[in-house]
C-alpha positions in Angstrom: -34.4 193.7 111.3 -31.1 195.7 111.2 -32.8 198.7 109.7 -35.1 199.2 112.7 -33.3 197.2 115.4 -35.9 194.4 115.6 -35.7 191.0 117.2 -32.9 192.1 119.6 -30.6 193.2 116.8 -29.0 196.7 117.0 -29.7 199.2 114.3 -27.1 198.7 111.7 -27.7 200.5 108.4 -24.6 199.0 106.7 -25.6 195.4 107.5 -29.2 196.1 106.4 -27.9 197.7 103.1 -25.6 194.6 102.4 -28.5 192.2 103.0 -30.8 194.3 100.7 -28.1 194.3 98.0 -28.1 190.5 98.2 -31.9 190.3 98.0 -32.1 192.8 95.1 -29.8 190.7 93.0 -32.6 188.2 92.5 -35.2 188.5 89.7 -38.3 190.5 90.6 -40.6 187.8 89.2 -40.3 184.0 89.0 -42.1 181.3 87.0 -43.4 178.5 89.1 -43.6 174.9 87.8 -47.3 175.5 86.8 -46.1 178.2 84.4 -47.6 181.0 86.5 -45.5 184.2 86.9 -45.4 185.3 90.5 -43.6 188.2 92.3 -40.4 187.2 94.0 -41.3 188.5 97.5 -38.9 190.9 99.0 -37.0 192.0 95.9 -39.0 195.2 95.3 -38.8 196.0 99.0 -35.0 195.5 98.9 -34.6 197.7 95.9 -36.8 200.4 97.5 -34.7 200.3 100.7 -31.5 200.5 98.7 -32.8 203.6 96.9 -33.6 205.2 100.3 -30.1 204.3 101.6 -28.4 205.8 98.5 -30.7 208.9 98.7 -30.2 209.6 102.4 -26.7 208.3 102.8 -27.6 205.6 105.4 -24.8 203.1 106.0 -22.7 204.6 103.1 -20.6 207.7 102.6 -23.0 210.6 101.6 -21.0 211.7 98.5 -20.7 208.2 97.2 -24.4 207.7 98.0 -25.4 210.7 96.0 -23.3 209.6 93.0 -24.7 206.0 93.1 -28.3 207.4 93.4 -27.8 209.8 90.4 -26.2 207.0 88.3 -29.1 204.7 89.0 -31.6 207.4 88.0 -29.7 208.1 84.8 -29.6 204.4 84.0 -33.4 204.2 84.5 -34.0 207.3 82.4 -35.0 209.5 85.4 -33.7 213.0 86.4 -33.3 214.1 90.0 -33.1 217.8 89.3 
């Protein structure tokens, strides 16, 4: 909603980023009572949006954003170069 200014909310990248951080803290998959493993809807989307905010400096200082993005890539065994 805040990323695109939907439902009467103004565009607010910082608020969108904070909400996505909260969503991304959850496990990507959950086990339901029947034992079936199901995707936890919204977690992957939140992580993807966070990656975009870090990469493009949306709602966060650009230098800090680049550092966070690079550190996350290093942690995941990826290289940006």
